[in-house]
C-alpha positions as CSV (number, residue, x, y, z in Angstrom):
1,M,-2.5,125.6,88.8
2,V,-4.6,128.5,90.0
3,V,-3.5,132.0,89.2
4,T,-5.3,135.0,90.6
5,K,-5.8,138.0,88.8
6,K,-8.2,141.4,89.0
7,I,-9.7,143.8,87.0
8,S,-10.5,147.2,87.1
9,L,-13.2,148.7,85.7
10,Q,-15.1,152.3,85.3
11,S,-18.5,152.7,85.1
12,K,-21.0,154.8,84.6
13,G,-23.8,152.5,86.9
14,H,-27.6,152.8,85.7
15,G,-27.5,149.1,84.8
16,D,-24.1,150.2,82.6
17,I,-22.8,147.0,80.9
18,I,-19.2,146.3,80.1
19,D,-18.2,144.2,78.3
20,I,-14.4,142.5,79.5
21,T,-14.1,139.8,77.2
22,P,-10.4,140.7,75.4
23,E,-9.3,142.0,79.4
24,V,-10.2,138.4,80.3
25,Q,-8.7,136.1,77.1
26,K,-5.0,138.7,77.2
27,Q,-5.2,138.1,81.2
28,L,-5.5,134.1,79.9
29,A,-2.8,134.0,77.7
30,E,0.0,135.7,79.3
31,A,-1.4,133.3,82.7
32,N,1.2,130.1,82.4
33,I,-1.8,127.2,81.8
34,S,-3.5,126.2,78.3
35,E,-6.5,124.6,79.1
36,G,-8.9,125.1,82.6
37,A,-11.6,127.2,83.4
38,V,-11.5,130.4,84.1
39,T,-14.0,131.4,87.5
40,L,-15.0,135.3,87.2
41,F,-16.1,137.1,90.0
42,V,-17.7,140.5,90.7
43,T,-17.1,142.7,94.1
44,G,-19.8,143.8,95.2
45,S,-23.5,143.5,95.6
46,T,-25.3,145.2,92.9
47,A,-22.9,144.4,90.5
48,G,-23.7,140.7,87.8
49,I,-21.4,139.5,85.2
50,T,-23.1,136.8,83.0
51,T,-22.3,136.3,79.2
52,I,-24.7,138.2,76.5
53,E,-24.6,139.1,72.7
54,F,-22.7,142.4,73.2
55,E,-25.0,144.5,69.9
56,P,-26.6,147.2,70.6
57,G,-30.6,145.8,70.1
58,L,-29.9,142.7,72.7
59,L,-28.5,145.1,75.1
60,A,-31.4,148.2,74.4
61,D,-33.7,144.5,74.9
62,F,-31.6,143.5,78.4
63,K,-31.4,147.3,80.1
64,S,-36.2,147.2,79.3
65,M,-36.1,143.7,80.4
66,W,-34.3,144.8,83.9
67,E,-36.8,148.0,83.8
68,R,-39.4,145.6,83.3
69,N,-39.1,143.0,85.9
70,I,-37.5,144.7,88.5
71,P,-38.3,149.0,88.2
72,A,-36.1,151.9,90.0
73,D,-39.9,154.2,90.8
74,I,-41.2,151.6,93.1
75,P,-40.9,151.1,97.1
76,Y,-37.9,149.0,98.1
77,Q,-38.0,147.9,102.0
78,H,-34.0,148.5,101.2
79,D,-34.3,151.9,100.6
80,R,-36.8,152.5,103.5
81,A,-33.9,151.1,105.7
82,W,-31.0,152.3,103.7
83,G,-32.4,155.7,102.3
84,D,-30.1,155.1,99.4
85,G,-32.2,154.6,96.5
86,N,-30.6,151.5,95.1
87,G,-32.9,148.8,95.9
88,H,-33.5,147.9,93.0
89,S,-29.4,147.9,91.9
90,H,-29.4,144.9,94.3
91,V,-32.1,142.8,94.0
92,R,-31.2,143.0,90.6
93,A,-27.9,142.1,90.7
94,S,-28.2,139.3,92.8
95,L,-30.7,137.8,89.8
96,L,-27.6,138.1,87.8
97,G,-25.4,136.3,89.6
98,A,-22.0,137.5,90.7
99,S,-19.4,134.7,89.4
100,L,-19.1,133.1,86.1
101,V,-17.1,129.8,85.2
102,I,-15.8,129.9,81.9
103,P,-13.6,126.4,80.2
104,F,-10.2,127.1,77.8
105,S,-8.1,125.2,75.9
106,D,-5.3,126.0,74.2
107,K,-5.2,129.3,76.5
108,S,-8.9,130.5,74.2
109,L,-12.1,130.3,75.9
110,A,-14.5,128.4,74.7
111,L,-16.8,131.0,73.9
112,G,-19.2,130.6,71.0
113,T,-18.9,133.9,68.0
114,W,-21.5,135.8,69.4
115,Q,-21.1,134.9,73.1
116,Q,-19.5,137.2,75.2
117,I,-18.0,138.2,78.4
118,V,-20.5,141.1,80.5
119,V,-20.2,143.5,83.7
120,V,-23.5,144.5,84.9
121,D,-22.9,147.4,87.5
122,F,-27.1,148.0,88.3
123,D,-25.4,150.6,91.3
124,I,-27.2,154.1,91.2
125,E,-24.0,155.7,91.1
126,P,-21.0,155.2,89.4
């Protein structure tokens, strides 16, 4: 059985990290499926999805890591072609990935105690 649901998010952009675990768990609880896997997909090319411990220190570390490794203030060919200034957003999102699969049992996500599902919006506008 396949059930498809959509989640809409409000973001500030610029690396905004949004914990969607409660919403995914809520949608799962409402579905008539007790075991299987949840497949999550982010539409668009400037955001990604992963799991992380959603706590202030790690959130700051995560944002710093992106800036150190894929800085926003260097030239990108995408920016030259399109002039929109979000080349770094596309590169960051492609490395994070657009999808995630999480198993579940008894209508409960198989996540660790300190593991939350997050969407990261790297775009320069919300």
